C-alpha positions in Angstrom: 0.0 0.0 0.0 1.5 3.4 -1.0 2.3 5.8 1.7 0.7 9.3 1.9 3.7 11.0 0.4 3.6 8.8 -2.7 -0.1 9.4 -3.0 0.5 13.1 -2.6 3.3 13.0 -5.2 1.0 11.1 -7.6 -1.6 13.8 -7.1 0.9 16.6 -7.7 2.2 15.0 -10.8 -1.3 14.5 -12.1 -2.1 18.2 -11.5 1.2 19.2 -13.0 0.2 17.2 -16.2 -2.9 19.3 -16.3 -0.7 22.5 -16.3 -0.9 23.3 -12.5 2.4 25.2 -11.9 1.7 25.4 -8.2 1.5 21.7 -7.9 4.7 21.3 -9.9 6.5 23.9 -7.7 5.4 21.8 -4.6 6.8 18.7 -6.3 10.1 20.5 -7.0 10.4 21.8 -3.4 9.8 18.3 -2.1 12.4 16.6 -4.2 14.9 19.2 -5.2 17.4 18.5 -2.5 17.5 14.8 -3.1 17.7 15.1 -6.9 20.5 17.7 -6.6 22.5 15.5 -4.2 22.3 12.7 -6.7 23.2 15.0 -9.7 26.1 16.4 -7.7 27.5 13.0 -6.9 27.6 12.0 -10.6 28.2 15.3 -12.3 31.7 16.7 -13.1 31.1 19.9 -11.2 28.5 21.7 -9.1 27.7 23.9 -12.1 27.0 20.8 -14.3 24.8 19.4 -11.5 22.8 22.6 -11.3 22.4 22.6 -15.1 21.3 19.0 -15.0 18.9 19.8 -12.2 17.3 22.6 -14.2 17.1 20.4 -17.3 15.6 17.5 -15.4 12.9 19.6 -13.8 12.1 21.3 -17.1 11.9 17.8 -18.7 9.7 16.6 -15.8 7.3 19.6 -16.3 7.1 18.9 -20.0 6.8 15.1 -19.5 4.4 15.1 -16.5 1.6 13.7 -18.7 3.9 10.8 -19.7 4.5 9.7 -16.1 3.0 6.2 -15.9 3.4 5.6 -12.1 5.5 2.4 -12.6 8.0 3.9 -10.1 7.7 6.6 -7.5 7.8 10.2 -8.6 11.2 10.6 -6.8 12.7 7.7 -8.8 11.3 9.1 -12.0 13.0 12.5 -11.2 16.2 10.8 -10.3 16.2 8.9 -13.6 15.6 12.1 -15.5 18.5 13.9 -13.8 20.7 10.9 -14.3 20.0 11.1 -18.0 20.6 14.9 -18.0 24.0 14.5 -16.4 25.1 11.8 -18.8 23.8 13.8 -21.7 25.9 16.7 -20.7 28.9 14.5 -20.4 28.4 13.2 -23.9 28.3 16.7 -25.2 31.3 18.0 -23.2 33.8 15.2 -23.4 36.7 17.7 -23.8 36.0 19.3 -20.4 38.2 18.2 -17.5 36.4 16.4 -14.7 37.0 18.8 -11.8 35.0 17.9 -8.7 34.6 20.1 -5.6 35.5 18.3 -2.5 32.6 16.3 -1.1 34.0 16.9 2.3 33.8 20.7 1.8 30.2 20.4 0.5 29.2 18.3 3.5 30.7 20.9 5.9 29.0 23.7 4.1 25.7 21.8 4.3 26.0 21.9 8.1 26.9 18.3 8.9 27.8 18.1 12.6 26.1 19.4 15.7 26.7 21.1 19.0 29.1 18.5 20.3 32.4 19.1 22.1 35.3 20.3 20.0 37.1 17.0 20.4 34.1 14.9 19.2 33.6 17.3 16.3 37.2 17.0 15.3 37.0 13.2 15.5 33.8 13.1 13.5 35.1 15.6 11.0 38.3 13.5 10.5 36.2 10.3 10.0 33.8 12.1 7.7 36.5 13.6 5.7 38.1 10.2 5.3 34.9 8.7 4.0 34.2 11.7 1.7 37.7 11.5 0.3 37.3 7.8 -0.2 34.0 8.5 -2.1 35.8 10.9 -4.4 38.4 8.2 -5.1 35.9 5.6 -6.2 34.4 5.7 -9.7 31.3 7.7 -10.6 29.4 4.4 -11.0 30.3 3.4 -7.5 29.3 6.8 -6.1 26.0 6.6 -8.0 25.0 3.3 -6.6 26.2 4.0 -3.1 24.3 7.3 -3.0 21.1 5.8 -4.3 21.1 2.8 -2.0 22.9 3.9 1.1 22.4 7.7 1.3 19.0 8.0 -0.4 18.0 4.6 1.0 16.0 3.6 -2.1 14.9 0.0 -2.1 17.1 -2.4 -4.1 14.5 -3.0 -6.7 14.1 0.7 -7.4 17.9 1.2 -7.6 18.1 -1.7 -10.1 15.3 -0.2 -12.2 16.8 3.3 -12.1 20.2 2.0 -13.2 18.9 -0.4 -15.8 20.2 -3.5 -13.9 18.7 -6.7 -12.8 18.3 -7.0 -9.0 21.1 -9.5 -8.7 23.4 -7.4 -10.8 22.6 -4.3 -8.7 23.4 -6.2 -5.5 26.7 -7.4 -6.9 27.6 -3.9 -8.1 26.6 -2.4 -4.7 28.6 -5.0 -2.8 31.7 -4.3 -5.0 31.2 -0.6 -4.6 31.0 -0.9 -0.8 34.1 -3.0 -0.8 36.0 -0.5 -3.0 34.9 2.3 -0.7 36.0 0.4 2.4 39.4 -0.3 0.8 39.8 3.4 0.1 38.9 4.3 3.7 41.4 1.7 5.0 44.1 3.0 2.6 43.6 6.5 4.0 43.9 5.3 7.6 47.0 3.3 6.7 48.7 6.4 5.4 48.2 8.3 8.6 
């Protein structure tokens, strides 16, 4: 049985398909942060992620009537932004892949709390280690780790979004987690 948020998303997309800009704006507000996080994880830069985000929401507005409800609205939006990011990459193959530090982005986003300076320093060191490890793995690994572990999408939805079978998605996820763990361990071995 779908939860209320999915029902609400379905209603918003239905109204958007009828031209209701207010409904679409509500949908954008609800999913923009999640869609941007995903775009940022796989795009070559923050600017490219922002471009893909705009392109994705424009495409969603234009294609709202084509939404069939086979996946959640969030998954549909994630799929659109993924396509937008990869379309940009195909058009800009000569651009260097410069990525802003995920650690810096996390700190700017307010990760952390009112803990003691010592605990904040330890958490920051651990967080920075994991973020640097995330930067060191492939875009494909970051993509699957973000969808499954950060966005907490169910395995079936991640598989569908990435165009994989469920067993292939599980295998790819397991390998991505192992590669990330190896990068974290490498980092600690160097210190």
